[in-house]
N, C-alpha and C positions, 0 to 999 in steps of 0.2 A: 209572438213568433210566427213567421211566415209558414203556412202549410203548403202541402203539395197541391191541393186544389186551387189555392190562390196563385201559385206559380204557373200552373197549366191553364188557367182561365184565359180565354181569348175574348177580346172586345171586338165585336163586329158591328158595323153600322146597320141600323134597322132600316131595311129597304122595303119592307112589306108591312102593311097594317095587320091588326089582329084578325079582322074579318076575312082578309085574304088567306091568311094561314089556316083559319078554320075552314074556309071553303075548300082549300086544297086537301086538307085532311079528310073532310067528308067525302070528296070525290074519290080519294084513294081507298077509303074504307068501303065505299059503295061498290067500287069495281072489285075489290078483294072478296066482298061478300057475295057478289053476283057470280063470281067464278068458283069460289071455294065452298059455299054453303051447299049447293047440290051434290058436290063430291063428298062432302062431310056427311050429309044425310045418307047417301048411298053406302058409304063405308060403315056408318053406325048401324044401319039395318043389317048389313052382313055380319057385323061384329056381334050383335045380340041375337042373330038367328040361330047360333049354335051349330051351324053346318060344319065349318072347319074343312080341313083337307082330308082326303081319304087315306093318305099315307102320313102318319105323324113323324116318321123318320125324315122325310123330305122337308116337312115343316120346320123341324129342328135344324136341319142343314141350312135352310134359308136364314133362320135367325142367327146361327153361328157365322154364316157368311157376312151378314150385315155387321155383326160385332167385330169380325176381322177387318172389315172396311173401316169401321170407326177407329180401331187401334192403329191401322195403317195411316189414317189421316192424322191422328195424334202424333205418331212417330215422325211424320214428315213436317208437320207444322211447328212443333215445338215441345210441349203444348203451350208453355208460357212464352208469349211473344211481346216484345216491346218495339214500338215504332222507332225508326232510325233517329228521329229528332229526340225522343226521350232517351235513347241509348247514348246520344252524344253529350247531353248535359244533365239529365236527371239521374240516370243509373250510375254514372261515374262521379256524382256529387256526394257529399257527406250526408245526404238526406236518409231517412229511415227507408230501407229498401222494401220492407213489407208494405209500407204505406204507398210507396211509388207503384208497386206491382198489384195493389189491392184491386184497382179497377180492372186490370187484365184478368185477375183471378175470378172476379165476379162475372165477367163476360164468359170465361171458360165454364164456370159453374152453371150459368144459364143455358149455354149451348149443350152441355152434357145432360141437363135436365130435359130439354126438348128432345134430344136424341133418345134418352131413356123412355120418355113418354111414347115416342114413335115405335120403339122396339116392343114395349109392353102392349100397345094397342094391336100391333101386328101379330104378336104372339097369342093374344087372346082370340083374335080372329082365326089364326091358323089352326089352333088346337080346339076351337069351338067350345070354349069354357067361359061363357059370359058371366056365370055366377062367381067366378074367381077374378073378376076384372080388377078389384082393389089390390088383391095379392099380386097379380101380374104387374100392375103399375108400380107397386113397391119394389118388386124384384127387378124390373127393367131399369128404373131410375137408379136403384142402388148399384146395379152392375155397371151402368154408364159412369156414375160418379166414382166408383171404386177404380175403374179402368183409367179415368182421367187423373185421379190422385196418384195412382201408381206411376203413370207417365210423368207427372210432375216430380215425384221423388227420384225416378231414374234420370230425369234431366238434371236435377240438382246434384245427384251423385256423380254425374259424368261417367257412367259405367263404360267399361271398355267394350263390352259386347252389347249389341242392340237387341235387348231382350224383347222389346215390343215387336220387332220384325220376326224374331224367332217364334214368338207366340202366334203371330199371324200365319206363319208357315205351318205350325202345328194345327191351328184351327182349320186351315185349308185341307190338310191331310184328313182330319176328322170329318170335314164336310164331304170329301170325296168318298170316304168309307161309308158314310151314312147313305149317300146317294146310290152307290153300287150295291152294298149289302142289304140295305133296308131292313135292319134288325127290328125286332119287337121291343119297344121301349117299355121299361118297367114303370110301374106307378110310383111317383115320387110325392112325398108330403109337401105340396106346393105351399101350404099355409105356413108350415114351420120354416121352410127355407126363405119365404118372402118376408117374414117378420124378423128373422135373424140377420138377413142381408143388410138392412140399414145400419146395424151396429158395426159391421165390418166396414161399410162405406164411410160412416162417420169417423171411425178410427183412422182410416187412411186419409180422409179429407183434413182432419185435424193435424196430422203429421205433415201433410203437404203445406198447410197454412203456416206451420211453424218453420218449415224449410224456406219459406220466402224471405225470412229475415237475413239469411246468409246465403242467398242464391248466388252462384258464381257468375261473374260478369262475362266470362268467356262463352258460356252457354247462351246467354242472352245476346251477345254480340253476333254469334253465328246465326241464331234464328232471326235476328233483326235484319242482317244483311241478306239472308235468303228470302225473307218475306218482302223486303224492299225491292229486291230484284224481281220477285214474282209479280208484285203489283205493277212494276214498270213494264215487264214483259207482257203481262195481260193487257195493259192499257195500250201498248204499242203493237199488240198481236204478233209476238215473236216467240213461238213455241220452242224454237231451237235453243233459246237462252235457258229455258227451263230444263231441258235435257242436259245442257252443259252444267247447270248448277248441281243437278243430281249426280252427275259423274264426278265433278270436282269434290263434292261433299263426301262421296264414297272413298275416293282415292286419298283424300286428305287424312283419313283416319287409318291408313294402312302403312305398314313398315315394309318397304321393298328392299331386298338385298341386291347388291350389284355383283354379278358374276358372269363369266363368259358363257354364251349359249353354245350348245353342241352342234347347231346347224347354222348355216349362213344362206344368204341369197333369198330366193323365193320361199324356201321352206321356213325361213325365219318368220315371214309374215303369217304363214299358216300356224306356226307354233305360238306366235304372239296372240292371234285370235283365240286359239285354244286355251291359252293361259288366262286371258281376260274372261273367258266364259267360266273357267274353273274357279275364279275368284268371286263369282256371283251365284252361289248355290241357291239363293232364294228364287232367282229368275228361272233356273232349271227346274226347281220343284213346282213352280206355278205352271210352266209349260208341260211338265209331266202330268199334272192334275187335269189340264185342259184337253188332254188327248181323248178323254172319255166324253167330251162335249157333243160331238156329232152323233154318237150312239144314244146319248141321253135325249137329244132332239127327236130321234126316231122313236124312242120309248115313250116320249111325251105326246106322240101323235103327229109329229111334224112330217112333212113330205120329204121325198128323196132330194128334191131340188134345194129345199131349205137346209138339209144336212150337208149338201155339197157346198153351199155358200159358207156355212160355218166352218167346214173343213178347209176351204180355201183361205178364210181369214186366219185360222189357226196356223196353217202352214206358212203364210206370209209373216205372221207374228214371230214364228220360230226362226225364219230366215233373217228377219230384221234384228232379232236379238243377237244372232251370230255375226251381224255386220257391224259390231261395235268398233272394230279396228278401222274400217273405212270411215266411219263417222268421226272417229278421233283424228284421223288424218285431215279431214276437212276442217274441223274446228281448230286444229293445231298444225298448220302446214309447215311451221318452222322446223319441226322435228324431221319430217321427210326431206326437207332441203338440207338440213344439217348432215344427215347421213347419206345424201345424194341418192335417195330412194325414189324410183319412178313408179307410176301406176302399173300394177301387175295383175294378171289373171288369178294369182294366188289368193287375192282377197275374196274371190267367189267360192273358194273351196269349202270353208266352214258354213257359210249360209246355205250352200247346196246340200251339204251333209245333214245339217239340222232339219232343213225342209224335207229331205228324203226320210229321215227317221220319224219325224212327227206325222207326216201324211201316211207313211206305210203302217205305223202302229195304229193310227186312227182307222184305217181300212181293215186291219186285222181284227180290231174290236167289232167293226160292223159286220165282218164275215163270220165271226164267232156267234154274234147275235142273230145271224140269218138274214140280214138286210142286204148284203152284197155278196157276189161270188168271190171265191178265193183268189181268182186271178186279178181282181181289182187292186190287190196290194202292189201291183206293178205301177200303179199310178204315182206312187211315191217317187220312183225312179224317173218317170216321165215328166212330173211337175217340177222336180228340183231345179233344173236350170232356169226355167222361167221365173220361179219364185226368187231365186238368187239374184237374177237380173233386176227384178222389181225392188228387192231389199237394198241392193247397192245403189240404185237410183234414188231411193228414199234417203239413204244415208248421206248422199252428196247434194241434196237440194239446198242446203244452207238456209239463209234468212229469207223472209218474205219480201218481195219487191212491191213496196207500197206505191211506187210511181206508175204502176199500170192503171189503165182507165177503169172507170166504174160504169157498169152497164145499167142504164135506166130502164126499168120495167113498168113505169107508170105508178105502181103502188109502192115502189121503193127501189133503191139502187143495190147492185151486187158488186162488191169489189173483186175484180178478177185476180188480183195478186194473191190473197189468201186462198181463193178457190183453186187456182193453179198449183199453189204450194201443197194443198191438201191432197190433190189427186196425183201429184208427181210420184211415180213409183208404183202406185196402185194401178194406174192405167196399164203399165207394162206387164205387171203380174196378172191382171185380169185378162189382157189380150193373150198371154201365154197359157192361161187356164180355161179359155173359152170352150174347147172340146169337152172338158169335164163338166162344166156348168150346163152344157146343152144336153148331153147324154152320156151314159156309162155303158159303152159297148167296146168290143175289140177294135173297131174302126176308129172310134174317137181316141182310144189309147194310142194307136199308132200315130194319128195326127197330132196328138198332144206331145208325144216325145219329139217328133220332128220340129214342131213349132217352137217348143221350149229351147231346143238346142240352137235353132236359127236365131231366136231372139237374144239369147245369151252371147252368141258369137258376134252378132251385129253390135250389141251394146259394148262388149269389151274392145272391139276394134275401134268404135267411136271414142272410147275413153283413151285408148293409146294414142290416137291422132290428136286429141285435144290436150 
C-alpha cells in the first residue's frame, strides 16, 4: 500500500557533494554560535542572578502580553495549515487525513514547545526565581501546548465566534489593568500548578490529535489560500494584499442585511465609516488600551520627546483605523463607479474624529499624571486635521511600484519603491505634527492648528482635482 510519505517524496538531482553540504552546515552553525552564544550567556547570567523586576505586576503583564500575541498568531495562521499543493490533491483524496496532517501537527507541536520554552525562561528571569526554573519550564510549555491544542479544536469545530480573538482582547484588558493598577500579587503554589498543567495540556493535545482524522476540508482550504497568498505577497513585497486578505476574511464570515439607509449623499459616507468601525470592536478595544501608552513611557523614565513620538504614532494609528472606508474604495473602485460616487471630504470626518479623541484622551492622562499642563488637551483638536490627511494618504497608496530604481550605496542597494510606499502618508502626518514634536507651548499649539488645517485643505483639493 502506498503511504503518504511515498506520495509526497520528491526526487531531486544531487548537485552538491557530501563535503560541500557539511562545509555549509559548519559555516552556518559557526555564524549562529558566534552571534547567539554571547547573548545566551548574558541572558543565562541574568536568569540565574535572581534579580528579577522590581514590579511583579508589570512582569506578569509582559508575560500575558506575549501569550496574547501567541494566541493572535494562532488565530491568524490557522493553526493547522496545509500547503496549496497538498490541499489540491492530498487533502481531497481518500487518504487518511490524520496521516496527511501528521507532519503539519508535528511542526505545530515543535513551534509551540519552542514558544513555551521562551515564555518560561522569560518568566523565570522576570520574577527572579531561578530555583523554580524546572517548574516554570513545565508551566510555560504546558500553557503553549494547551493554547495550540485549543486553537486546533476551535478550528476543527468551525466555531461561529472567534474565541481566540476574544481571549486576546480579554488578556489585553487584564494587561492594561495590571500596568495601571499594579496590584500586589498573591503567592501562588507554583509547583502544584506547574506539575498539574501538563495533564491538562496532554488531555487537550490528545483530543486535538483525534480531531485531525475528521478535520473539515473547508477550514483547511481557507487557511491554505490565506497562507499561499501571504507567501506570495511577502515574496513580492505587497503588504496591501495582506490587508485585503484580512478584510475579506472578516467580511466573509458576516451576515449583512439589506435595508435603506436613513441618510444619503456625503452623510452616507460618514455613516458607512462609522458602521465599519462599529463592526470591529477588537480594534476599538486595542486603541482604547493604547491610550495609556504615552503616560506609561513617562512613568518608565522616558523623556517628553519620546512620549510625544509615541503619542503621534498612536494618533496616526487611530486615524488610519478610521480610514477603512477610503481604503476599501481604493481596493474596490467598482463600487464607487457603480453608485457614481466621487471623492468627498466626508471621508476625512471619521479619521479626524478618532485622531481627536485618541490624542485628547492621551493628553488628559498625561495632565492627570502631572506631566503636561491641562491646556495641552487642545492638541487633539489641533492635530486631528493633519493626522486625518496622513491617514487618507496612507489608505490610498495602493501597491508598491517595483519599477522604481534601486539606489546603490556601495555596501548594498536600497529599492526606492518599498521605501516610498512605507513613508507615504507618514510624511504628511509628521509634517503636520512638527510643532508638537519640537515643543509643547501655546505658540506651537497655534502653529500646529494652522498647519494641520492647511495640509488637510491642500490634500483634499488635490484629491478632488485628480
